[in-house]
Steps between C-alpha positions, in 0.01 A plus 500: 500500500292245692369173373139474394324219693240456225756404235635145538876455502650313207748220554850537367577273204712271721223450757245458224712224341551328837128504576407363157768228504401410857138464394598269213709292743201484737279373217764242405522359852123503554461305175763250617322461833164437335661249264667324791165442670321381186783273387597352834170497684559189707525394861754685707523792260488817703563867438843469661589213265384698196691813604816298558459341159452821299753732669824388341791682342401382152145630541632831633726546196213414265270744685749787485578445131128472421431814699766698317390377157137571585588850620697573182220373275228693681713814514567474126128452427408785734731739314389385153123512558 
């Protein structure tokens, strides 16, 4: 039985969770980057300085926890509605 090219493939639940958590982490870091430029918009502030400032172990832990909580909440709401 061949695959039908007109029907899109569905992601497995693991890949779906990784994509959704990754997107939440992306949003978290983009929000941090925007905040870094609005808060510390002074002389000598460059993109490299901002990236160095926001990519820390603490921010990574917060992003992963936020991503997992966000995924669980949205998955719960998706199943209930």
